[in-house]
C-alpha positions as CSV (number, residue, x, y, z in Angstrom):
1,M,-18.5,-5.1,3.6
2,A,-19.0,-8.1,1.4
3,K,-18.5,-7.9,-2.3
4,P,-20.4,-10.9,-3.8
5,T,-19.5,-10.0,-7.3
6,G,-16.1,-8.7,-6.6
7,P,-15.2,-5.8,-8.9
8,A,-17.6,-7.0,-11.6
9,C,-20.0,-4.3,-12.7
10,N,-22.4,-3.6,-15.6
11,L,-21.2,0.0,-15.9
12,H,-17.9,1.5,-16.7
13,C,-17.7,4.7,-14.6
14,T,-14.6,6.7,-15.4
15,Y,-13.6,7.4,-11.8
16,C,-14.2,3.9,-10.4
17,F,-11.3,2.8,-8.3
18,Y,-12.4,-0.8,-7.9
19,V,-12.6,-2.3,-11.3
20,E,-8.8,-2.5,-11.4
21,K,-8.9,-4.9,-8.5
22,K,-9.7,-7.8,-10.8
23,A,-5.9,-7.9,-11.4
24,F,-5.5,-9.3,-7.9
25,L,-8.3,-11.9,-8.1
26,P,-7.9,-15.5,-9.4
27,E,-10.9,-15.4,-11.7
28,K,-10.8,-12.2,-13.7
29,R,-13.9,-12.7,-15.9
30,H,-16.6,-14.2,-13.8
31,S,-16.7,-13.5,-10.1
32,R,-19.7,-14.8,-8.0
33,M,-19.7,-15.7,-4.4
34,S,-20.2,-19.4,-3.8
35,D,-22.8,-20.7,-1.3
36,E,-19.9,-22.1,0.8
37,V,-18.3,-18.6,1.2
38,L,-21.7,-17.0,1.8
39,E,-22.7,-19.3,4.6
40,T,-19.3,-19.2,6.2
41,Y,-19.2,-15.5,6.1
42,I,-22.7,-15.1,7.6
43,R,-22.0,-17.5,10.4
44,E,-18.6,-16.1,11.2
45,Y,-19.7,-12.5,10.9
46,I,-22.6,-12.9,13.3
47,Q,-20.6,-14.9,15.8
48,S,-17.9,-12.2,15.8
49,Q,-20.3,-9.3,16.7
50,P,-20.5,-8.5,20.4
51,G,-23.7,-6.6,20.3
52,S,-27.4,-7.5,19.9
53,S,-27.6,-6.2,16.3
54,V,-25.6,-7.0,13.2
55,T,-25.6,-5.1,10.0
56,F,-24.5,-6.7,6.7
57,E,-23.2,-4.4,4.0
58,W,-23.3,-5.6,0.4
59,Q,-21.3,-3.7,-2.1
60,G,-19.4,-4.2,-5.4
61,G,-18.7,-3.8,-8.2
62,E,-22.5,-4.1,-8.6
63,P,-24.1,-6.5,-6.1
64,A,-27.4,-6.6,-8.1
65,L,-25.7,-8.8,-10.7
66,M,-26.1,-11.6,-8.2
67,G,-29.9,-11.5,-8.6
68,V,-32.6,-11.6,-5.9
69,V,-32.3,-15.3,-5.3
70,F,-28.8,-14.9,-3.9
71,F,-30.0,-12.4,-1.3
72,Q,-33.0,-14.5,-0.5
73,R,-30.5,-17.2,0.4
74,A,-28.5,-14.7,2.5
75,L,-31.6,-13.8,4.5
76,E,-32.3,-17.5,5.1
77,L,-28.7,-18.0,6.4
78,Q,-28.9,-14.9,8.6
79,K,-32.1,-16.2,10.2
80,K,-30.4,-19.6,10.7
81,Y,-27.4,-18.2,12.5
82,S,-28.9,-15.1,14.1
83,R,-29.3,-16.5,17.6
84,G,-31.8,-13.9,18.6
85,R,-29.8,-11.0,17.2
86,I,-31.4,-8.2,15.2
87,I,-30.1,-8.4,11.6
88,A,-30.1,-5.5,9.2
89,N,-28.8,-5.2,5.6
90,S,-27.5,-2.4,3.4
91,F,-27.0,-2.5,-0.3
92,Q,-24.9,-0.2,-2.4
93,T,-26.0,-0.1,-6.1
94,N,-25.8,2.0,-9.3
95,G,-29.5,1.3,-9.6
96,T,-29.6,0.4,-13.3
97,L,-30.6,-3.2,-12.8
98,L,-33.4,-2.6,-10.3
99,D,-37.0,-3.3,-11.3
100,D,-40.3,-3.9,-9.6
101,H,-39.2,-7.4,-8.4
102,W,-36.0,-6.0,-6.9
103,C,-37.7,-3.1,-5.2
104,E,-40.5,-5.2,-3.7
105,F,-37.8,-7.5,-2.3
106,L,-35.7,-4.6,-0.9
107,A,-38.8,-3.0,0.7
108,R,-40.2,-6.2,2.2
109,N,-36.9,-7.1,3.8
110,N,-36.1,-3.5,5.0
111,F,-32.8,-3.2,3.1
112,L,-31.2,0.3,3.3
113,V,-30.1,1.1,-0.2
114,G,-27.3,3.4,-1.1
115,L,-27.9,4.7,-4.6
116,S,-25.1,6.3,-6.7
117,L,-26.5,9.4,-8.3
118,D,-24.2,12.4,-8.9
119,G,-26.8,15.0,-9.9
120,P,-28.5,16.4,-13.0
121,E,-28.2,14.5,-16.3
122,A,-25.1,16.3,-17.6
123,V,-23.3,16.0,-14.3
124,H,-24.1,12.4,-13.7
125,N,-23.4,11.3,-17.3
126,A,-20.0,13.1,-17.3
127,Y,-18.4,10.0,-15.7
128,R,-21.1,7.5,-14.8
129,V,-21.5,5.7,-18.1
130,D,-22.3,2.2,-19.4
131,K,-19.9,-0.3,-21.1
132,D,-20.4,1.5,-24.4
133,G,-19.8,5.0,-22.9
134,G,-23.5,5.8,-23.0
135,P,-25.5,7.8,-20.4
136,T,-27.0,6.1,-17.3
137,S,-28.9,9.0,-15.6
138,G,-32.3,8.0,-16.9
139,K,-32.0,4.4,-15.6
140,V,-30.8,5.6,-12.2
141,L,-33.6,8.1,-11.8
142,N,-36.1,5.5,-12.7
143,A,-34.6,3.3,-10.0
144,L,-34.9,6.1,-7.5
145,H,-38.5,6.7,-8.3
146,L,-39.3,3.0,-8.3
147,M,-37.8,2.6,-4.8
148,Q,-39.7,5.6,-3.6
149,K,-42.9,4.0,-4.9
150,Y,-42.3,0.8,-3.0
151,G,-41.1,2.6,0.2
152,V,-37.5,1.4,0.0
153,Q,-35.2,3.2,2.4
154,V,-32.8,5.2,0.1
155,N,-29.7,7.2,0.7
156,V,-28.0,8.9,-2.3
157,L,-24.2,8.9,-2.6
158,A,-23.2,11.7,-4.8
159,A,-19.7,11.8,-6.1
160,V,-18.0,15.2,-5.9
161,N,-15.5,15.2,-8.8
162,S,-13.9,17.8,-11.0
163,E,-17.2,18.3,-12.9
164,S,-19.8,18.2,-10.2
165,S,-17.8,20.3,-7.8
166,K,-18.4,23.3,-10.1
167,Q,-22.2,23.0,-9.6
168,P,-23.0,22.5,-5.9
169,L,-26.4,24.1,-5.8
170,E,-27.5,22.5,-9.1
171,V,-26.6,19.1,-7.7
172,Y,-28.2,19.7,-4.3
173,R,-31.4,21.2,-5.6
174,F,-31.7,18.4,-8.2
175,L,-31.6,15.8,-5.5
176,R,-34.0,17.7,-3.3
177,K,-36.4,18.1,-6.3
178,H,-36.5,14.3,-6.7
179,G,-37.4,13.7,-3.1
180,V,-34.0,12.6,-1.8
181,Q,-33.9,13.0,2.0
182,F,-30.5,11.4,2.8
183,I,-27.4,12.5,0.9
184,Q,-23.7,11.8,1.3
185,F,-21.2,13.8,-0.8
186,V,-18.2,11.6,-1.5
187,P,-15.0,13.3,-2.7
188,I,-13.4,11.6,-5.6
189,V,-9.6,11.5,-5.3
190,E,-7.3,9.2,-7.2
191,R,-3.7,9.5,-8.4
192,D,-2.2,8.3,-11.7
193,A,-0.2,5.1,-11.5
194,G,3.3,5.1,-10.0
195,P,6.1,2.6,-10.7
196,E,4.7,0.1,-8.2
197,S,1.2,0.3,-9.7
198,V,2.6,-0.3,-13.1
199,K,4.4,-3.4,-11.9
200,L,1.1,-4.7,-10.5
201,G,-0.7,-3.9,-13.8
202,I,-3.2,-1.4,-12.4
203,P,-3.8,2.2,-13.7
204,L,-4.1,4.0,-10.3
205,A,-1.6,4.7,-7.6
206,L,-1.2,2.5,-4.5
207,P,-2.2,4.0,-1.1
208,P,0.5,6.3,0.4
209,S,2.7,5.1,3.3
210,M,1.9,8.2,5.4
211,T,5.3,8.0,7.1
212,R,7.5,8.7,4.1
213,L,7.3,10.7,1.0
214,D,6.1,8.7,-2.0
215,E,7.3,9.3,-5.5
216,S,5.0,12.1,-6.5
217,T,2.2,11.3,-9.0
218,A,-0.4,13.7,-10.2
219,V,-4.1,13.3,-9.3
220,T,-6.4,12.2,-12.1
221,S,-8.2,14.8,-14.2
222,W,-11.5,13.8,-12.7
223,S,-10.4,14.3,-9.1
224,V,-11.9,17.1,-7.1
225,E,-9.5,20.0,-6.1
226,P,-9.2,20.5,-2.3
227,S,-10.4,24.1,-2.2
228,Q,-13.2,23.3,-4.6
229,Y,-14.5,20.5,-2.4
230,G,-14.6,22.9,0.6
231,E,-16.4,25.5,-1.5
232,F,-18.9,22.8,-2.7
233,L,-19.8,21.8,0.8
234,I,-20.1,25.5,1.9
235,S,-22.4,26.4,-0.9
236,V,-24.7,23.4,-0.1
237,F,-24.5,24.2,3.6
238,E,-25.7,27.7,3.1
239,E,-28.7,26.5,1.2
240,W,-29.4,23.7,3.7
241,I,-29.2,25.7,6.9
242,K,-31.7,28.3,5.6
243,N,-34.3,25.9,4.2
244,D,-33.8,22.2,4.9
245,V,-32.6,21.4,8.4
246,G,-34.7,18.5,9.8
247,N,-36.1,17.7,6.4
248,I,-33.0,16.8,4.4
249,F,-30.1,15.0,6.0
250,V,-26.7,15.7,4.4
251,M,-24.4,13.2,6.2
252,N,-21.4,15.4,5.8
253,F,-23.2,18.0,8.0
254,E,-24.6,15.4,10.4
255,W,-21.1,14.0,11.0
256,S,-19.8,17.5,11.6
257,L,-22.5,18.3,14.1
258,G,-21.7,15.0,15.8
259,A,-18.0,16.0,16.1
260,W,-18.9,19.4,17.6
261,A,-21.3,17.7,20.0
262,G,-18.6,15.2,21.1
263,A,-20.4,12.1,19.7
264,V,-18.7,9.0,18.4
265,P,-17.8,9.5,14.7
266,G,-20.4,8.2,12.3
267,V,-18.0,7.1,9.6
268,C,-14.6,5.4,9.7
269,Y,-12.5,8.2,8.0
270,L,-13.5,10.7,10.7
271,S,-12.5,8.3,13.5
272,P,-9.2,8.8,15.4
273,R,-8.2,5.2,14.3
274,C,-9.5,2.9,11.7
275,G,-9.2,-0.8,10.9
276,R,-12.6,-2.1,12.0
277,N,-14.2,-1.9,8.5
278,L,-12.8,-4.8,6.6
279,I,-14.0,-6.1,3.3
280,M,-14.5,-9.6,1.9
281,E,-14.1,-10.4,-1.7
282,Y,-16.4,-12.8,-3.5
283,N,-13.9,-15.7,-3.0
284,G,-13.6,-15.1,0.7
285,D,-10.4,-13.1,0.8
286,I,-10.4,-10.6,3.6
287,F,-8.6,-7.2,3.3
288,S,-7.9,-4.4,5.7
289,C,-10.2,-1.9,4.0
290,D,-12.2,-1.2,0.9
291,H,-9.6,1.4,-0.2
292,F,-6.7,-0.9,0.6
293,M,-7.6,-4.0,-1.4
294,Y,-4.1,-4.8,-2.5
295,P,-2.0,-8.0,-1.9
296,A,0.0,-6.3,1.0
297,Y,-3.2,-5.8,2.9
298,R,-4.7,-9.3,2.6
299,L,-5.4,-10.7,6.0
300,G,-6.5,-14.2,5.0
301,N,-9.6,-16.1,3.7
302,I,-12.9,-16.6,5.5
303,L,-12.7,-20.4,4.7
304,D,-9.3,-20.8,6.4
305,G,-9.4,-18.7,9.5
306,E,-11.7,-17.0,12.1
307,L,-12.8,-13.6,11.1
308,S,-12.4,-12.2,14.7
309,K,-8.8,-13.3,14.7
310,M,-8.1,-11.4,11.5
311,V,-9.7,-8.3,12.9
312,E,-7.6,-8.5,16.1
313,S,-4.4,-9.5,14.4
314,S,-1.4,-7.3,15.0
315,K,-1.2,-6.5,11.3
316,Q,-4.7,-5.1,11.3
317,I,-4.3,-3.3,14.6
318,D,-1.1,-1.6,13.4
319,F,-2.9,-0.7,10.2
320,G,-5.7,1.0,12.1
321,A,-3.5,2.7,14.6
322,S,-1.3,4.3,11.9
323,K,-4.1,6.6,11.0
324,E,-3.4,8.4,14.3
325,T,0.2,7.7,15.0
326,A,1.3,8.9,11.5
327,L,-0.4,12.3,11.8
328,P,1.9,15.2,10.9
329,R,2.7,17.8,13.5
330,Y,0.7,20.3,11.4
331,C,-2.5,18.2,12.1
332,H,-1.8,18.1,15.9
333,N,-1.8,21.9,15.9
334,C,-5.0,22.2,13.9
335,D,-8.2,23.6,15.6
336,F,-10.3,21.1,13.6
337,L,-8.4,17.9,14.3
338,F,-11.4,16.8,16.4
339,A,-13.6,16.9,13.4
340,C,-11.3,15.6,10.6
341,R,-8.9,13.2,12.4
342,G,-6.6,13.4,9.4
343,G,-9.3,12.0,7.0
344,C,-9.0,8.8,5.1
345,P,-5.5,7.3,5.0
346,K,-5.9,6.7,1.3
347,H,-5.9,10.5,0.7
348,R,-3.0,11.3,3.0
349,F,-0.3,11.7,0.3
350,A,0.3,15.4,0.5
351,R,3.0,17.2,2.4
352,S,2.4,19.6,5.3
353,P,3.6,23.2,5.1
354,G,6.6,22.0,7.2
355,G,7.3,19.3,4.7
356,D,6.1,16.3,6.7
357,P,4.4,13.4,4.8
358,G,1.0,12.1,5.6
359,L,-1.2,15.3,5.1
360,N,-4.6,14.7,3.6
361,Y,-4.8,15.9,0.1
362,L,-8.2,17.5,0.9
363,C,-6.9,19.3,4.0
364,E,-7.4,22.8,2.6
365,G,-11.0,22.0,1.6
366,F,-11.8,20.5,5.0
367,K,-10.4,23.4,6.9
368,K,-12.2,25.9,4.7
369,F,-15.5,24.1,5.3
370,Y,-15.0,23.6,9.1
371,H,-14.0,27.2,9.6
372,Y,-17.1,28.3,7.8
373,V,-19.6,26.1,9.7
374,N,-18.0,26.5,13.1
375,P,-20.4,29.2,14.3
376,S,-23.4,27.3,13.1
377,M,-22.3,24.1,14.6
378,K,-21.7,25.7,18.0
379,R,-25.2,27.3,17.8
380,M,-26.8,23.9,17.0
381,V,-25.0,22.2,19.8
382,N,-26.2,24.9,22.1
383,F,-29.7,24.3,20.9
384,I,-29.3,20.6,21.7
385,H,-28.1,21.3,25.2
386,R,-31.1,23.6,25.8
387,G,-33.6,21.1,24.5
388,I,-34.4,23.3,21.4
389,P,-35.1,21.4,18.1
390,V,-32.1,21.9,15.9
391,Y,-34.3,22.9,12.9
392,K,-35.0,26.1,14.8
393,I,-31.7,27.3,13.6
394,M,-33.4,28.1,10.3
395,E,-35.3,30.8,12.1
396,A,-32.2,32.2,13.7
397,T,-30.4,32.1,10.4
398,S,-33.2,33.9,8.6
399,I,-33.2,36.7,11.2
400,M,-29.4,37.1,11.0
401,T,-29.5,37.3,7.2
């Protein structure tokens, strides 16, 4: 992922884990990717890809702060260096800066847009606020409807935090009411700063080591509780499997079905190993992962070294492998390891029942959800093997209930 504005954003969301990263960047007030970094990145990234298609992911901060002209230039450079490859672009945004000009550009150039929208007004505005602490839901909804008007491909990323986790059906039905077809429910989990974080001048805890017990720090007040996250997903799943299979695509459920079907994981944190999803800051610095943007995980700079060599460096390979090699024994004995794979290393700061480090904080919630959906997932996989459309499970579920 490329972050052309770094951690700069026009909002001040309470649970944002990235705004603190400005402490590690040389220019803390104005962060904008230069044309030199942009061109080097596009050339290097395309050259490093082995396949016939290449996807660029633009994130932030808020990438819309760069303006349309920046992304027009990016498209020109992609065309210049494509060498016959198919180029795609995705764009993660809070939506508040999007207007007709933006939406026409995104639609015309087939950008896939990830829009941050947590749910109904009260839920969304609980933590997603502007610089003055004011509400943002109205502007985000306006962006959603504007993109729908122009035919922009939109996925909604809905944060599941301490507030929204209490209202699963209200959140899901709200998104369905507003015509959202693709949804990803993202668990919000952060810890208060420990001694090392304080030394670095940041308010949130550093990632856990996974191989040793860190000094215990409490999760933030807005983090979702493990059990509540599992119950949230179960409540939405119950509604979805009765009414919306084939019409609404909840990525958490799609990824689960893929796991039961033996498919390649659709997202990094559900893969056996990680380390292939690096990020690039606005100044060209390359880091191991979006959730590990700290000095210890810096791999180099795009202007000074080949991107492919950074990806294949022993440091990065060891980083990715540790997701699997540091799994506690408790995970190896779990019936749902094939679906969870230990989860994101950033969240693996809990202890297993046997006292081992490296257990995912959300383990209880994952297990609760996977146990609940297990029969349905097996039934849907059976449908696939028999050539029956998966949406037919709604009929079977209706008969059973």
